[in-house]
C-alpha positions in Angstrom: 10.7 3.1 3.0 7.5 3.4 1.1 4.3 1.4 1.9 1.3 1.6 -0.3 -1.8 0.2 1.4 -5.4 -0.5 0.6 -7.4 1.3 3.3 -10.2 -1.3 2.8 -7.8 -4.3 3.2 -9.7 -6.6 5.4 -6.6 -8.7 6.1 -4.8 -5.8 7.8 -6.6 -4.2 10.7 -6.1 -0.5 11.6 -4.4 -1.7 14.8 -1.9 -3.7 12.8 -1.2 -0.6 10.6 -0.7 1.5 13.7 1.7 -1.2 15.2 3.6 -1.3 12.0 4.1 2.4 11.9 5.0 2.5 15.6 7.7 -0.2 14.9 9.1 1.9 12.1 9.3 4.9 14.4 11.0 2.8 17.1 13.9 2.1 14.8 14.0 5.7 13.5 13.1 4.5 10.0 12.6 7.1 7.2 9.2 6.0 6.0 6.1 7.1 4.1 2.8 5.2 4.4 0.0 5.9 1.9 -3.5 4.4 2.2 -5.8 4.3 -0.7 -9.5 4.6 0.2 -11.7 1.9 -1.1 -8.7 -0.3 -2.1 -8.7 -3.8 -0.9 -6.0 -6.4 -0.6 -4.1 -7.0 -3.8 -5.3 -3.7 -5.3 -2.4 -3.6 -7.8 -3.1 -7.1 -9.2 -5.3 -6.8 -12.3 -6.2 -10.5 -11.9 -7.2 -10.1 -8.2 -10.9 -10.3 -9.0 -10.5 -13.8 -10.5 -9.8 -15.3 -7.1 -13.4 -14.8 -5.9 -12.4 -13.6 -2.5 -14.4 -10.7 -1.2 -11.5 -9.0 0.5 -9.3 -9.2 -2.6 -10.0 -6.8 -5.5 -8.2 -4.9 -8.2 -8.5 -1.1 -8.0 -7.3 0.6 -11.2 -7.2 4.1 -9.7 -5.2 3.0 -6.6 -3.0 0.9 -8.8 -2.1 3.9 -11.1 -1.6 6.2 -8.1 0.6 3.8 -6.2 2.7 3.1 -9.3 3.3 6.8 -9.9 4.2 7.1 -6.2 6.6 4.2 -6.4 8.3 5.7 -9.5 8.7 9.0 -7.7 10.1 7.2 -4.7 12.6 5.2 -6.7 13.7 8.3 -8.6 14.4 10.0 -5.3 16.3 7.0 -3.9 18.4 6.4 -7.0 18.9 10.0 -8.1 22.3 10.9 -9.3 
């Protein structure tokens, strides 16, 4: 499992992140968690800034990095 997270996501506290990771460990999941510094909630949505919500913002750099990461992950999962 791959989770790409905005480290500055005000909707998800560090405690919730830790609990999420702990729950994955509890079921012996194969997981990777990547947090992008400065990225807020909805960082991959180019229209996020239009909502006018302080905790929601597009972050082009994090979007590009997470997209490349997702492509690598899917290539690994679905490799021949």
